[in-house]
C-alpha positions as CSV (number, residue, x, y, z in Angstrom):
1,M,-11.6,-3.1,-5.3
2,P,-14.3,-5.7,-4.5
3,D,-16.5,-5.3,-1.4
4,S,-14.9,-8.0,0.6
5,E,-11.5,-7.3,-0.1
6,N,-12.5,-3.3,0.5
7,G,-13.9,-4.7,4.2
8,E,-11.0,-6.9,4.9
9,S,-8.3,-4.0,4.0
10,L,-10.6,-1.5,6.2
11,G,-10.2,-4.2,9.4
12,T,-6.7,-4.3,8.5
13,V,-6.3,-0.5,8.6
14,V,-8.3,0.0,11.7
15,V,-6.8,-2.6,13.7
16,A,-3.4,-1.5,12.9
17,G,-4.2,2.3,13.8
18,A,-5.9,1.0,17.1
19,A,-2.6,-0.7,17.9
20,N,-0.4,1.9,16.8
21,L,-2.4,4.7,18.9
22,A,-1.8,2.6,22.0
23,I,1.5,1.6,21.6
24,A,2.9,5.6,21.0
25,L,1.0,6.7,24.2
26,A,2.9,3.8,26.2
27,K,6.2,4.5,23.8
28,L,5.9,8.3,25.1
29,A,5.6,7.4,28.7
30,A,8.4,5.1,28.8
31,G,10.6,7.8,27.1
32,L,10.3,10.4,28.9
33,M,10.5,8.5,32.4
34,S,13.9,7.0,30.7
35,S,15.2,9.9,28.9
36,S,15.9,7.6,26.1
37,S,16.6,8.7,22.4
38,A,15.6,5.5,20.8
39,M,12.2,5.4,23.1
40,L,11.4,8.6,22.1
41,S,12.3,8.0,18.4
42,E,9.8,4.7,18.8
43,A,7.0,6.9,20.2
44,A,7.1,8.9,16.8
45,H,7.6,6.1,14.9
46,S,4.0,5.0,16.1
47,A,2.2,8.3,16.3
48,A,3.6,8.7,12.4
49,D,1.7,5.1,11.8
50,T,-1.3,6.3,13.6
51,A,-1.6,9.6,11.6
52,T,-0.9,7.1,8.5
53,E,-3.8,4.9,9.5
54,V,-6.2,7.5,10.0
55,V,-5.0,9.0,6.5
56,L,-5.5,5.4,5.1
57,F,-8.9,5.2,6.5
58,A,-10.2,8.2,4.9
59,A,-8.5,7.2,1.8
60,I,-10.9,4.2,1.3
61,R,-13.6,6.1,2.5
62,H,-12.9,8.6,-0.4
63,G,-12.1,6.1,-2.6
64,E,-15.7,4.5,-2.0
65,R,-17.3,7.3,-3.3
66,P,-19.5,6.6,-7.0
67,A,-18.7,8.3,-10.0
68,D,-20.3,11.3,-11.0
69,P,-20.6,13.8,-13.7
70,R,-17.2,15.6,-12.7
71,H,-15.5,11.8,-12.1
72,P,-16.8,9.9,-14.4
73,L,-14.2,7.0,-13.8
74,G,-14.9,7.3,-10.1
75,H,-12.5,8.3,-6.7
76,G,-10.5,5.2,-6.5
77,R,-7.2,7.7,-7.2
78,A,-7.5,9.4,-4.5
79,A,-6.4,6.6,-2.6
80,Y,-3.1,7.4,-4.0
81,L,-3.0,11.1,-3.2
82,W,-3.8,10.3,0.2
83,A,-1.5,7.3,0.8
84,I,1.6,9.9,-0.8
85,V,0.5,12.4,2.0
86,A,0.3,9.8,4.7
87,A,4.4,8.7,3.4
88,C,5.1,12.4,3.7
89,F,4.0,12.5,7.3
90,T,5.7,9.5,8.1
91,L,8.9,10.9,6.5
92,V,8.6,14.2,8.1
93,V,7.3,13.4,11.7
94,G,8.8,9.9,12.2
95,A,12.1,9.8,10.3
96,G,12.8,13.7,10.9
97,F,12.3,13.5,14.4
98,S,14.4,10.0,14.9
99,L,17.4,11.2,12.7
100,T,17.9,14.5,14.6
101,H,16.9,13.4,18.2
102,G,19.2,10.5,17.7
103,W,22.4,12.6,16.2
104,H,21.6,14.9,19.2
105,T,21.8,12.4,21.7
106,I,25.0,11.2,20.3
107,T,26.5,14.6,20.3
108,A,25.1,16.2,23.1
109,G,24.8,13.0,25.3
110,E,21.9,11.8,27.9
111,S,21.3,10.7,31.1
112,L,18.8,7.6,31.2
113,G,16.4,7.3,33.8
114,D,14.3,4.2,35.3
115,I,14.5,2.2,31.7
116,G,12.6,-1.2,33.2
117,V,9.4,0.3,32.0
118,S,10.5,0.8,28.4
119,Y,11.6,-3.3,28.0
120,L,8.2,-3.8,29.1
121,V,6.7,-1.5,27.3
122,L,8.9,-2.9,24.3
123,A,7.8,-6.2,25.0
124,V,4.3,-5.3,24.6
125,S,4.4,-3.4,21.7
126,F,6.0,-6.2,20.2
127,A,3.3,-8.6,20.7
128,I,0.3,-6.0,19.6
129,E,2.8,-5.5,16.3
130,S,2.9,-9.0,15.5
131,V,-1.1,-9.1,15.7
132,S,-1.4,-6.4,13.8
133,L,1.1,-7.8,11.1
134,W,-0.3,-11.3,11.4
135,K,-3.5,-9.9,10.3
136,A,-2.1,-7.7,7.3
137,L,-0.4,-11.0,6.1
138,R,-3.0,-13.1,6.5
139,Q,-5.2,-10.7,3.9
140,L,-1.7,-10.8,1.5
141,R,-1.9,-14.2,1.2
142,G,-5.4,-14.9,0.6
143,E,-5.2,-11.9,-2.2
144,A,-1.9,-14.1,-3.3
145,G,-3.8,-17.1,-3.7
146,R,-6.5,-15.6,-5.2
147,W,-3.9,-14.1,-8.1
148,R,-1.9,-17.4,-8.0
149,V,1.0,-15.7,-7.2
150,S,3.2,-15.3,-4.3
151,P,2.5,-13.1,-1.4
152,G,6.1,-11.5,-1.8
153,R,5.3,-10.8,-5.6
154,L,1.8,-9.6,-4.8
155,L,3.3,-7.3,-2.5
156,R,5.7,-5.5,-5.0
157,R,3.1,-5.2,-7.5
158,T,-0.4,-4.7,-5.7
159,S,-2.7,-1.6,-6.2
160,D,-3.8,-1.7,-2.9
161,T,-2.0,0.7,-1.2
162,V,-3.4,0.1,2.3
163,L,-2.4,-3.3,2.4
164,K,1.2,-2.6,1.3
165,A,1.2,0.2,3.7
166,V,0.2,-1.6,6.8
167,V,2.5,-4.7,6.0
168,L,5.7,-2.2,5.6
169,E,5.1,-0.2,8.5
170,D,4.3,-3.0,11.0
171,S,7.5,-5.0,9.6
172,A,9.6,-1.7,10.0
173,A,7.5,-1.3,13.3
174,L,8.8,-4.8,14.5
175,I,12.1,-4.0,13.4
176,G,12.4,-0.6,15.1
177,I,11.4,-2.0,18.5
178,A,14.4,-4.5,18.1
179,T,16.4,-1.6,17.8
180,A,15.4,0.2,20.5
181,A,15.8,-2.5,22.7
182,I,19.4,-3.3,21.5
183,G,20.0,0.6,22.0
184,L,18.6,0.4,25.5
185,L,20.7,-2.6,26.5
186,L,23.9,-1.5,25.0
187,S,23.9,2.2,26.5
188,Q,22.4,0.5,29.9
189,L,25.6,-2.1,30.0
190,T,28.7,0.3,28.1
191,G,27.2,4.0,30.2
192,S,27.2,5.5,26.6
193,A,24.6,7.4,25.3
194,V,25.9,6.6,21.7
195,W,24.3,3.3,21.4
196,D,20.9,4.9,22.1
197,G,21.5,7.6,19.8
198,A,22.8,5.0,17.4
199,A,19.5,3.2,17.4
200,S,17.0,6.3,17.5
201,I,19.4,6.6,13.9
202,V,18.7,3.2,12.5
203,I,14.8,3.9,13.2
204,G,14.8,7.1,11.4
205,L,16.6,5.6,8.4
206,L,14.4,2.7,8.9
207,L,11.5,4.9,8.4
208,L,12.9,7.0,5.5
209,G,13.2,4.0,3.5
210,V,9.6,2.9,4.1
211,A,8.0,6.2,3.3
212,L,10.1,6.8,0.1
213,T,9.1,3.2,-1.1
214,L,5.3,4.1,-0.4
215,I,5.9,7.2,-2.2
216,R,7.3,5.8,-5.0
217,T,4.7,3.4,-5.5
218,N,1.9,5.5,-5.2
219,A,3.3,8.1,-7.4
220,S,3.6,5.7,-10.0
221,L,-0.1,4.8,-9.5
222,L,-1.4,8.1,-8.9
223,I,0.2,9.1,-12.8
224,G,-1.5,6.0,-14.3
225,Q,0.3,2.5,-13.8
226,A,-0.7,-0.4,-16.1
227,A,-2.4,-3.7,-14.6
228,P,-0.4,-6.8,-13.7
229,R,1.1,-8.3,-17.3
230,G,-0.6,-11.4,-16.6
231,L,-4.1,-10.0,-15.9
232,Q,-3.6,-8.0,-19.3
233,E,-2.7,-11.9,-21.2
234,E,-6.0,-13.1,-19.7
235,I,-7.5,-10.0,-20.7
236,R,-6.2,-10.0,-24.3
237,G,-6.9,-13.7,-24.0
238,E,-10.6,-13.3,-23.1
239,L,-11.1,-10.6,-26.1
240,V,-9.9,-12.9,-28.6
241,A,-11.9,-16.0,-27.4
242,H,-15.3,-14.3,-28.5
243,P,-16.2,-15.6,-32.0
244,E,-16.4,-12.3,-34.0
245,V,-12.8,-11.2,-32.7
246,E,-9.9,-11.1,-35.0
247,A,-7.6,-9.7,-33.0
248,V,-6.7,-7.1,-30.8
249,V,-4.8,-4.4,-32.3
250,E,-4.2,-2.6,-29.2
251,L,-5.1,-3.0,-25.4
252,V,-4.3,-0.4,-22.7
253,T,-5.2,-1.0,-19.1
254,V,-5.2,1.3,-15.8
255,M,-5.3,1.2,-12.3
256,M,-7.9,3.3,-11.4
257,G,-7.9,2.5,-7.7
258,P,-7.2,-0.1,-5.6
259,G,-8.7,-3.3,-7.1
260,Q,-9.8,-0.7,-9.6
261,V,-9.1,-1.7,-13.5
262,M,-10.2,0.4,-16.6
263,V,-9.8,-1.4,-19.7
264,A,-9.8,0.0,-23.3
265,A,-9.1,-1.8,-26.8
266,K,-9.0,-1.9,-30.1
267,V,-10.5,-4.6,-31.5
268,D,-10.6,-5.9,-35.0
269,F,-14.0,-7.5,-35.3
270,R,-14.5,-10.0,-38.5
271,D,-15.2,-8.6,-41.7
272,E,-18.8,-10.1,-41.9
273,T,-20.0,-8.6,-38.5
274,S,-23.0,-6.5,-39.0
275,G,-23.7,-3.5,-37.2
276,Q,-26.1,-5.0,-35.1
277,R,-24.0,-8.0,-34.5
278,L,-21.0,-5.6,-33.2
279,E,-23.0,-3.8,-30.9
280,L,-23.9,-7.3,-29.8
281,A,-20.2,-8.9,-29.4
282,S,-19.2,-5.6,-27.6
283,D,-21.7,-5.8,-25.3
284,Q,-21.0,-9.6,-24.6
285,V,-17.3,-9.0,-24.4
286,E,-18.1,-6.5,-21.9
287,R,-19.7,-8.6,-19.9
288,R,-17.7,-11.6,-19.9
289,L,-14.7,-9.4,-19.0
290,T,-16.6,-7.9,-16.0
291,E,-17.9,-11.4,-14.5
292,R,-14.7,-12.9,-14.8
293,F,-12.6,-10.2,-13.4
294,P,-14.5,-8.5,-10.9
295,E,-12.1,-5.7,-10.6
296,I,-12.5,-4.5,-14.4
297,R,-14.9,-1.5,-13.5
298,Q,-14.7,0.2,-17.0
299,V,-14.3,-1.7,-20.2
300,F,-13.9,0.4,-23.7
301,L,-14.0,-0.9,-27.0
302,D,-12.8,0.6,-30.4
303,P,-13.8,-1.5,-33.6
304,T,-10.6,-0.9,-35.2
305,P,-9.2,-2.4,-38.9
306,G,-6.2,-4.7,-38.5
307,R,-3.3,-4.6,-39.8
308,S,-4.0,-6.2,-43.5
309,A,-7.1,-4.7,-43.4
310,A,-5.3,-1.3,-43.2
311,E,-2.6,-2.6,-46.0
312,K,-5.6,-3.2,-48.3
313,A,-7.6,0.0,-47.9
């Protein structure tokens, strides 16, 4: 991705990671004091999110490494691999603990201790998570404006796995905090541990959904997902607009990393184009594409006869 966007994603991940670490410790202390299943699940939730941010930080740094002879197309896809690892951690640690601990609380019961501090921790956590989510949403809106799409559509289609992970995890965190508070309140009012255990299970299901969504998204990008259709059409239009180009026979785009696109095209150049003009035209096309679309990192053009020329041959 462009350096400015990469730096913004790095800042987003650092803010989210610092917030989650502080919140995890506070929730753990409150959970131990209150013996609340939902609070301990929330502590596991924040701990999983903290580990995720650490992994995503490593992913950004690894993806910044330049291309080398062994990896001629760069290391951008490493971000998707590390994002899958992070999502698996959320799945096992966050969702697994919350679901099993919640079920144990429902079946075996629990004796709540001092839960006043739990409400305080949840309120502070909600405020901190809101700040982290606000920063992520500000970045999302900025990128959506640049691509001229809605923030929701960009979130579904973005190749910036770091931004997507932070937005989804912070949103899940806010819902989880509200769920934990409701579970605690109902358990306090009714004297039944079922509500607290049920809240823990809801938090686990929430984490399960986020983890599976991120795994599916990053797996598609790791395999080799095409650039958004709108970008493909703009690239095709830029190619056809060159005076030496007759038509674009085939266009292939691949996301090589967050905000990194590779373009390969079979281009039908005009029959009268000489070898020297063909080389010049290819160089001009590449420069025009990379200047207009900074996310394009590699361009490969294959002069190919068009359908009519192939039929005549």
